[in-house]
VMD Tcl script that draws the C-alpha trace (Angstrom):
set ca {
  {-61.96 32.87 99.98}
  {-60.11 35.52 101.35}
  {-61.50 38.01 104.12}
  {-60.38 41.75 104.35}
  {-61.03 42.89 107.66}
  {-61.65 46.50 108.21}
  {-58.88 48.48 110.16}
  {-60.58 48.93 113.15}
  {-61.93 45.04 113.26}
  {-61.81 44.12 116.92}
  {-60.48 40.90 118.28}
  {-63.87 40.14 119.02}
  {-65.08 40.62 115.57}
  {-62.68 38.45 114.59}
  {-63.00 35.27 116.64}
  {-66.71 35.56 115.92}
  {-65.79 35.10 112.03}
  {-63.70 32.11 112.91}
  {-66.10 30.53 115.39}
  {-68.79 30.79 112.71}
  {-66.52 29.52 109.74}
  {-65.51 26.24 112.22}
  {-68.76 25.51 112.64}
  {-69.81 25.38 109.09}
  {-66.77 22.73 109.22}
  {-64.49 25.51 107.31}
  {-60.59 26.01 108.44}
  {-59.33 29.39 109.22}
  {-56.05 30.99 109.08}
  {-55.58 34.30 110.00}
  {-52.52 36.75 108.52}
  {-51.92 40.26 110.12}
  {-50.08 42.83 108.03}
  {-49.28 46.14 108.53}
  {-52.33 47.73 107.49}
  {-54.83 44.95 107.54}
  {-55.70 41.80 108.97}
  {-57.25 39.42 106.48}
  {-58.96 35.68 107.17}
  {-58.37 32.94 104.51}
  {-60.92 30.32 104.86}
  {-60.56 26.86 103.66}
  {-63.50 23.89 102.73}
  {-65.86 22.80 100.19}
  {-66.65 25.39 97.82}
  {-70.82 25.32 98.03}
  {-70.41 26.06 101.45}
  {-68.16 29.39 100.70}
  {-70.44 30.09 98.16}
  {-73.79 30.27 100.25}
  {-72.25 31.92 103.42}
  {-73.08 35.59 103.52}
  {-69.74 36.41 104.69}
  {-69.99 40.20 103.52}
  {-72.45 40.89 106.27}
  {-70.26 39.66 109.60}
  {-69.23 42.75 111.53}
  {-65.54 43.86 110.86}
  {-65.62 42.48 107.40}
  {-64.64 45.09 104.65}
  {-64.83 43.00 101.68}
  {-64.42 39.11 100.42}
  {-62.27 38.28 97.68}
  {-62.30 34.60 95.86}
  {-59.07 32.78 95.83}
  {-58.50 31.36 91.91}
  {-55.58 29.64 92.70}
  {-55.41 26.13 94.15}
  {-52.91 26.47 96.35}
  {-54.96 29.11 98.16}
  {-52.74 29.79 101.37}
  {-49.43 29.83 99.31}
  {-50.77 32.28 97.18}
  {-50.07 36.06 96.83}
  {-54.00 36.51 96.87}
  {-54.28 35.31 100.16}
  {-51.06 37.47 101.60}
  {-49.56 40.82 99.63}
  {-46.35 41.00 101.60}
  {-43.46 38.57 101.49}
  {-43.47 36.10 104.38}
  {-40.34 36.37 107.05}
  {-39.82 33.07 107.93}
  {-38.04 33.28 111.25}
  {-35.00 30.63 112.37}
  {-34.08 32.17 115.26}
  {-33.02 35.85 116.63}
  {-30.09 36.41 114.22}
  {-31.27 34.63 111.10}
  {-34.44 34.88 109.27}
  {-35.62 34.55 105.31}
  {-37.71 36.78 103.31}
  {-35.71 40.25 104.44}
  {-33.15 42.14 102.88}
  {-30.42 39.39 104.01}
  {-30.08 36.48 101.96}
  {-29.09 33.50 104.54}
  {-26.32 30.98 103.19}
  {-26.67 27.29 104.63}
  {-23.54 25.42 103.99}
  {-21.90 22.32 104.93}
  {-21.47 18.74 103.81}
  {-24.03 16.18 102.08}
  {-23.56 13.86 104.58}
  {-22.41 14.21 108.50}
  {-19.04 11.91 108.63}
  {-17.63 12.63 111.82}
  {-17.76 14.85 114.72}
  {-14.44 16.20 113.83}
  {-15.29 16.46 110.43}
  {-18.57 18.59 110.76}
  {-17.31 20.85 113.72}
  {-14.20 21.83 111.07}
  {-16.65 22.40 108.33}
  {-18.90 24.97 111.03}
  {-15.91 26.82 112.04}
  {-14.51 27.59 108.34}
  {-18.14 28.26 106.77}
  {-19.19 30.49 109.76}
  {-15.89 32.71 109.48}
  {-16.90 32.96 105.79}
  {-20.49 34.32 106.53}
  {-22.77 31.30 106.65}
  {-25.53 31.35 109.30}
  {-26.88 27.70 108.76}
  {-24.64 24.62 108.93}
  {-26.20 21.90 106.99}
  {-25.48 17.93 107.18}
  {-27.17 15.08 106.11}
  {-27.68 12.01 108.95}
  {-31.03 10.23 106.97}
  {-29.76 10.30 103.79}
  {-32.15 8.97 100.42}
  {-29.82 7.33 98.52}
  {-30.94 5.94 94.48}
  {-28.89 2.68 95.48}
  {-29.64 0.79 98.56}
  {-25.92 -0.27 99.20}
  {-24.79 3.43 99.33}
  {-23.79 5.42 102.71}
  {-27.28 6.07 104.45}
  {-26.31 8.41 107.33}
  {-25.23 8.22 110.74}
  {-29.12 8.80 112.11}
  {-29.13 9.96 115.35}
  {-25.58 10.25 116.20}
  {-24.92 12.07 113.21}
  {-27.69 14.52 114.49}
  {-25.78 15.05 117.81}
  {-22.77 15.85 115.68}
  {-24.48 18.35 113.68}
  {-26.53 20.39 116.64}
  {-22.79 20.26 118.84}
  {-21.27 22.08 115.90}
  {-24.02 24.46 115.34}
  {-23.72 25.17 119.12}
  {-20.07 25.57 119.36}
  {-19.98 28.01 116.43}
  {-23.45 29.85 117.01}
  {-25.03 28.44 113.62}
  {-28.53 27.44 113.11}
  {-28.84 23.66 111.74}
  {-30.82 22.12 108.69}
  {-31.09 18.34 108.02}
  {-33.32 16.33 106.13}
  {-36.37 14.23 107.33}
  {-38.05 11.32 105.26}
  {-39.96 9.36 107.62}
  {-42.48 10.79 109.60}
  {-41.75 8.85 112.21}
  {-38.72 10.45 113.01}
  {-40.21 13.58 112.87}
  {-39.91 14.03 116.88}
  {-36.44 12.86 116.65}
  {-34.89 15.24 114.45}
  {-37.04 18.02 115.92}
  {-34.69 17.65 119.02}
  {-31.56 18.26 117.21}
  {-32.17 20.50 113.80}
  {-33.55 23.87 113.78}
  {-34.91 23.46 109.83}
  {-36.58 20.36 108.83}
  {-35.94 19.59 105.21}
  {-38.14 17.94 102.94}
  {-35.89 16.56 100.15}
  {-36.78 16.15 96.28}
  {-37.93 12.75 96.72}
  {-40.41 13.37 99.04}
  {-41.93 16.84 98.03}
  {-45.02 14.63 97.50}
  {-44.88 12.21 100.28}
  {-48.15 13.40 101.51}
  {-48.20 11.96 105.34}
  {-45.09 13.45 106.01}
  {-45.77 17.10 104.46}
  {-49.49 17.02 106.55}
  {-47.33 15.63 109.54}
  {-44.60 18.72 109.82}
  {-47.85 21.12 108.87}
  {-48.73 20.06 112.41}
  {-45.29 21.17 113.62}
  {-44.52 24.93 114.78}
  {-41.00 24.47 113.20}
  {-39.67 26.13 109.56}
  {-39.35 23.50 107.17}
  {-37.60 23.82 103.56}
  {-39.47 22.18 100.87}
  {-37.58 21.06 97.85}
  {-39.11 21.08 94.29}
  {-39.19 17.42 93.29}
  {-37.00 16.01 90.47}
  {-39.58 16.73 87.83}
  {-42.24 18.92 89.50}
  {-44.16 21.76 87.87}
  {-44.27 24.88 89.63}
  {-47.59 24.24 90.80}
  {-47.34 20.41 91.81}
  {-44.45 22.20 93.82}
  {-47.30 24.97 95.63}
  {-49.84 22.59 96.28}
  {-47.35 20.59 97.98}
  {-46.50 23.33 99.94}
  {-50.19 24.15 100.37}
  {-50.48 20.52 102.35}
  {-48.14 22.00 105.02}
  {-49.77 25.47 105.45}
  {-52.94 24.01 105.14}
  {-52.24 21.97 108.50}
  {-51.05 24.95 110.18}
  {-47.47 25.66 109.61}
  {-46.54 28.53 107.68}
  {-42.77 28.47 108.47}
  {-42.00 27.24 104.55}
  {-39.26 27.60 102.76}
  {-39.23 26.71 99.02}
  {-36.25 25.39 97.58}
  {-35.38 25.34 93.78}
  {-32.68 22.68 93.45}
  {-33.20 22.01 89.97}
  {-35.24 19.78 87.53}
  {-34.62 16.74 85.20}
  {-34.61 17.62 81.74}
  {-33.05 16.26 78.49}
  {-29.90 17.86 79.32}
  {-27.26 15.22 80.54}
  {-24.33 17.22 80.78}
  {-25.19 18.54 84.09}
  {-27.05 16.64 87.03}
  {-30.08 18.67 86.89}
  {-31.45 21.59 85.14}
  {-31.69 24.90 87.30}
  {-34.84 26.61 86.89}
  {-33.90 30.37 87.37}
  {-37.20 31.40 85.87}
  {-38.93 29.68 88.45}
  {-37.12 32.41 91.24}
  {-39.07 35.04 90.08}
  {-42.46 33.44 89.14}
  {-42.51 32.01 92.30}
  {-42.24 35.28 94.28}
  {-45.10 36.21 91.80}
  {-47.49 33.45 92.53}
  {-46.44 32.97 96.31}
  {-45.61 34.92 99.40}
  {-42.94 32.43 100.65}
  {-39.10 32.67 100.45}
  {-37.69 30.87 97.81}
  {-34.00 29.15 98.20}
  {-31.62 27.92 95.46}
  {-29.58 25.29 95.68}
  {-26.97 25.63 92.85}
  {-25.22 22.36 93.86}
  {-27.63 19.47 93.55}
  {-29.06 21.97 90.19}
  {-25.58 21.53 88.36}
  {-23.98 19.02 90.10}
  {-20.37 19.71 89.36}
  {-18.64 22.18 91.88}
  {-16.98 24.25 88.92}
  {-20.87 25.26 88.34}
  {-21.89 25.84 91.53}
  {-20.67 29.57 91.79}
  {-22.51 30.81 88.46}
  {-25.71 28.87 89.74}
  {-25.41 30.74 93.12}
  {-24.71 34.19 91.59}
  {-27.58 33.64 89.20}
  {-29.96 32.79 92.36}
  {-29.20 35.99 93.91}
  {-29.38 38.21 90.77}
  {-32.89 36.49 90.02}
  {-34.31 37.11 93.73}
  {-33.75 34.49 95.95}
  {-34.15 34.53 99.52}
  {-31.55 32.13 100.45}
  {-28.74 29.56 99.36}
  {-27.69 26.35 100.27}
  {-24.31 25.15 99.54}
  {-22.57 22.00 99.98}
  {-19.02 22.34 101.43}
  {-16.52 19.57 102.11}
  {-12.54 19.78 102.91}
  {-11.51 16.83 100.75}
  {-14.43 16.25 98.12}
  {-12.54 13.21 97.00}
  {-13.07 11.42 100.08}
  {-16.85 12.65 100.75}
  {-19.25 9.71 101.58}
  {-21.85 11.66 98.94}
  {-21.57 14.15 96.56}
  {-18.41 14.97 96.29}
  {-18.38 16.07 93.04}
  {-20.82 18.77 93.58}
  {-18.99 20.44 97.04}
  {-16.69 23.14 97.04}
  {-13.48 23.28 99.11}
  {-13.43 25.90 102.11}
  {-11.15 28.24 100.19}
  {-13.78 28.05 96.76}
  {-16.80 28.73 99.52}
  {-14.86 31.57 101.00}
  {-14.29 33.10 97.61}
  {-17.99 32.92 96.02}
  {-19.27 34.25 99.28}
  {-17.23 37.76 98.57}
  {-18.31 37.35 94.64}
  {-21.95 37.37 96.05}
  {-21.82 40.14 98.30}
  {-20.74 42.26 95.30}
  {-23.84 41.07 93.47}
  {-26.24 41.16 96.67}
  {-25.56 44.95 96.56}
  {-26.13 45.48 93.01}
  {-29.83 44.22 93.39}
  {-30.21 45.47 97.05}
  {-29.72 42.88 99.26}
  {-27.26 41.79 101.36}
  {-25.25 38.42 102.38}
}
mol new
graphics top color blue
foreach p $ca { graphics top sphere $p radius 0.5 }
foreach p [lrange $ca 0 end-1] q [lrange $ca 1 end] { graphics top cylinder $p $q radius 0.2 }
display resetview
């Protein structure tokens, strides 16, 4: 249920509504827009139906939310959400931030060198995995905290924000010390314990779409995070599994404008995992920008042949630099910036 407040509603009236809602066992979430403040109420349908919300002081109107993902939906918030990472980087505005770096953090020297090069090309966020969810238990699993330290040091040196994956709720405190953005990978999209715990943090989160997840399932997973209090969520389209075997996954371009119509949250595209081969990464990235994405995350490695993971889908720095130049032209054509 959404309560739209009058333009002159006072803080005392807002507090009164929230206090009454909490006494009824409802969760209240405030969203302050440029013209109106709205309060989203989450709780049992029978309680919402019988509570005379319209008569509360300061209330202009009450709107039922039809979408099952209530806080994520455009019904809850009409304006695009802006997710601020730091004073220089935000998602959801005119500028499209680019996250770049290796799949896995392999050494201090390696991540530092890549950080320097992607920064020069225009990336604003450094990516790198320290805890890796691998299909085989015998594959490289990541450097753990040592890798996190390398990532944070490289980010600080070159003025880049950082993003890395978290797989286990027990690692949240550790990873949060080093990374600016927490990534929930495709395999953990429905790890509900992890989603709930991340929802209790005041930290930006990028939620990747599950390998075979529908858009509704993806948005419902985001709802777990928002319903626990964290609205700093990025949605990442990283390709889905289809009958096609020529590529690693199938980049769902339709999902970008669709999700932006259904939800107020920013949408990021991962063309590296979506295509699985470096020759197609550029085309996927360009298509994402043309379709209206709010961010990109791209794998870059200086020597893909020797990469510990995902070398086949990693761009060398020179290819990444050329791609960034192309992306600026496409962004300009759709009234955006890279």
